[in-house]
C-alpha positions as CSV (number, residue, x, y, z in Angstrom):
1,M,58.3,-148.8,202.2
2,D,58.7,-150.7,198.9
3,A,58.4,-147.7,196.6
4,A,56.2,-150.0,193.6
5,A,53.7,-151.5,196.9
6,K,50.7,-151.0,195.4
7,P,48.3,-147.6,196.9
8,S,46.0,-148.7,199.5
9,P,42.3,-148.9,198.1
10,P,39.8,-146.3,199.4
11,T,37.7,-146.9,202.0
12,A,34.2,-148.2,201.6
13,A,33.2,-145.0,202.6
14,V,34.8,-143.1,199.5
15,V,33.5,-146.0,196.8
16,I,30.2,-144.8,198.2
17,R,30.8,-140.8,198.2
18,D,32.7,-140.7,194.5
19,T,29.3,-143.6,193.9
20,V,26.4,-141.4,194.7
21,Q,28.7,-138.3,193.2
22,W,28.3,-139.7,189.9
23,L,24.4,-141.0,190.7
24,E,24.2,-137.1,191.1
25,R,26.3,-135.7,187.8
26,A,25.7,-138.1,185.4
27,V,22.9,-140.4,185.9
28,I,21.1,-138.2,187.8
29,G,22.6,-134.5,186.8
30,L,22.1,-135.9,182.4
31,N,18.6,-138.1,183.1
32,L,20.5,-140.9,181.7
33,C,18.0,-142.7,184.0
34,P,14.9,-141.1,184.5
35,F,13.7,-143.6,187.5
36,A,17.3,-143.1,189.2
37,K,16.0,-139.6,191.0
38,G,13.0,-140.7,192.6
39,V,14.5,-143.6,194.3
40,H,17.6,-141.2,194.9
41,A,15.5,-138.9,196.1
42,K,12.9,-141.4,198.8
43,G,16.5,-143.2,199.9
44,L,15.6,-146.5,198.7
45,I,19.1,-147.4,197.2
46,H,21.5,-149.3,199.2
47,Y,25.1,-149.1,198.6
48,A,27.1,-152.2,199.7
49,V,31.0,-152.2,199.1
50,T,33.1,-155.2,199.1
51,P,36.1,-155.8,200.1
52,A,36.6,-158.8,197.9
53,D,39.5,-159.8,195.8
54,D,38.5,-162.1,194.0
55,P,35.4,-163.1,191.6
56,A,34.8,-165.9,194.6
57,G,35.0,-163.0,196.8
58,V,32.4,-160.7,194.8
59,L,30.1,-164.0,194.1
60,A,29.5,-164.6,198.6
61,A,28.8,-160.9,198.3
62,L,27.0,-161.0,195.9
63,R,24.8,-163.5,196.6
64,S,24.3,-162.0,200.3
65,E,23.0,-158.7,198.7
66,L,20.3,-160.5,196.7
67,A,19.3,-162.3,199.2
68,A,18.8,-159.2,201.6
69,L,16.8,-157.2,198.8
70,D,14.7,-160.2,197.8
71,T,13.7,-160.2,201.8
72,L,13.0,-156.9,202.2
73,S,9.9,-154.3,200.6
74,A,10.6,-152.0,197.9
75,Q,9.9,-149.5,200.1
76,Q,12.1,-150.5,202.7
77,R,15.3,-150.8,199.7
78,D,14.5,-150.8,195.6
79,T,17.3,-150.9,194.6
80,T,21.0,-152.6,195.6
81,L,24.7,-151.0,194.3
82,L,27.3,-153.9,194.7
83,L,30.4,-151.7,194.2
84,L,33.8,-153.6,193.9
85,A,36.3,-151.4,194.3
86,N,39.3,-154.0,194.8
87,C,38.3,-156.4,192.4
88,L,37.4,-157.1,188.4
89,Q,38.8,-153.9,187.1
90,D,39.5,-154.7,183.8
91,F,36.5,-154.4,182.0
92,L,36.7,-157.8,180.2
93,D,37.1,-160.0,183.0
94,F,34.1,-158.2,185.0
95,N,32.1,-158.9,181.6
96,D,33.0,-162.6,181.5
97,F,32.1,-162.4,185.4
98,L,28.6,-161.2,184.6
99,G,28.3,-164.8,183.6
100,D,28.9,-166.1,186.5
101,A,26.5,-163.3,188.2
102,E,23.4,-164.2,185.7
103,A,23.9,-168.0,186.6
104,L,24.1,-167.2,190.3
105,L,20.9,-165.4,189.7
106,E,19.4,-168.3,187.6
107,D,20.3,-170.8,191.0
108,M,18.8,-168.5,193.5
109,G,15.5,-168.9,191.9
110,L,15.2,-165.3,191.5
111,A,15.3,-164.8,187.9
112,G,12.4,-163.1,186.4
113,T,11.5,-161.4,189.9
114,L,15.9,-159.5,190.5
115,Q,18.0,-158.7,187.7
116,I,21.4,-157.9,187.5
117,A,22.6,-154.2,185.2
118,S,26.4,-153.5,184.9
119,F,28.5,-151.0,185.4
120,H,32.0,-150.1,185.3
121,P,35.1,-147.2,184.6
122,R,36.1,-149.3,181.0
123,Y,32.5,-150.0,180.3
124,Q,32.5,-150.7,176.8
125,F,29.4,-151.7,174.4
126,A,29.8,-154.1,172.0
127,G,31.5,-152.6,168.2
128,T,31.9,-149.7,169.7
129,A,35.9,-148.2,169.9
130,P,36.8,-147.6,173.8
131,D,36.6,-144.0,174.0
132,D,32.9,-143.7,172.0
133,M,30.2,-141.3,174.1
134,G,27.5,-144.5,174.2
135,N,29.8,-145.9,176.5
136,C,30.0,-143.8,178.8
137,S,25.9,-144.2,179.5
138,N,27.5,-147.3,181.8
139,R,30.8,-145.7,183.2
140,A,30.3,-145.6,187.1
141,P,33.6,-145.2,189.3
142,Y,34.1,-148.3,190.0
143,P,32.7,-151.7,188.7
144,C,29.0,-152.2,190.0
145,L,26.9,-154.8,189.8
146,H,23.1,-153.0,190.5
147,L,20.6,-155.6,191.4
148,L,17.0,-154.0,190.1
149,R,14.1,-155.7,191.2
150,E,11.5,-156.6,188.0
151,E,8.0,-155.5,189.5
152,S,9.5,-151.8,190.4
153,L,11.4,-151.8,186.8
154,D,8.1,-152.6,185.4
155,R,6.0,-149.9,186.9
156,A,8.9,-147.3,186.4
157,V,8.7,-148.2,182.1
158,A,5.0,-148.7,182.5
159,T,4.5,-144.5,183.7
160,F,7.4,-143.5,180.6
161,P,6.3,-143.3,177.4
162,E,8.3,-144.7,174.5
163,P,11.5,-145.9,177.1
164,Q,12.8,-147.8,173.5
165,S,13.8,-144.5,173.2
166,I,15.8,-143.6,176.8
167,F,19.1,-145.4,175.5
168,E,18.9,-143.0,172.3
169,R,18.5,-140.0,173.9
170,N,21.6,-140.8,176.2
171,I,23.8,-141.4,173.0
172,Q,22.9,-138.4,172.0
173,V,23.1,-136.5,175.0
174,L,27.1,-137.7,175.6
175,E,27.9,-137.4,172.5
176,A,27.3,-133.3,173.0
177,L,28.4,-133.0,175.7
178,G,31.7,-134.6,174.5
179,M,34.9,-136.3,176.7
180,P,35.7,-132.8,177.6
181,G,32.3,-131.9,179.5
182,W,32.1,-135.5,180.7
183,Q,35.2,-134.7,182.2
184,T,34.5,-131.7,184.1
185,L,31.4,-133.1,185.5
186,D,34.0,-135.3,188.1
187,V,32.2,-138.5,187.9
188,G,35.3,-140.9,188.2
189,P,36.9,-142.6,191.3
190,S,38.9,-139.9,194.2
191,P,43.1,-139.7,193.6
192,P,44.8,-142.4,195.9
193,G,44.8,-139.9,199.3
194,A,41.8,-138.2,198.8
195,R,40.8,-140.3,200.8
């Protein structure tokens, strides 16, 4: 075997396990999203891992997952996390791809019904340094397209006092935690071979 060969990509089971661990320890554990706990506890989050290794393949998977979410009721599936283990590992490429994802949502006539949020292992908000702790609010073990129902989001926000304060609170929590604290959460991808 060639020593320079790339390690095999993680299995879908590993990608889902790592993502659930991130969700439980960071998103729910740090209360970065106060709406996540309920849908997670009720089993209403669908995890889809695409084997696609190019943007066209990711778009095809996204089309399929958007259509499935739109077809099912919120009681069957409230939200979907589309996980990209083999593509768009570079954050700038991922960020550029989001325009295509939004265009697909429009083309399918689902804008206003569904929306797409994004997470990435190297997520970086505009105007921040790469090591800015606030970026961790959108960092996941793998590139991720989070498909949400507008109706569910509106209902959740209506029950939360001052929803605009969530982002500011997250920044405070993450800055207090610091990078060593974030690393102790162990919310990154499993190392190759730990399958």
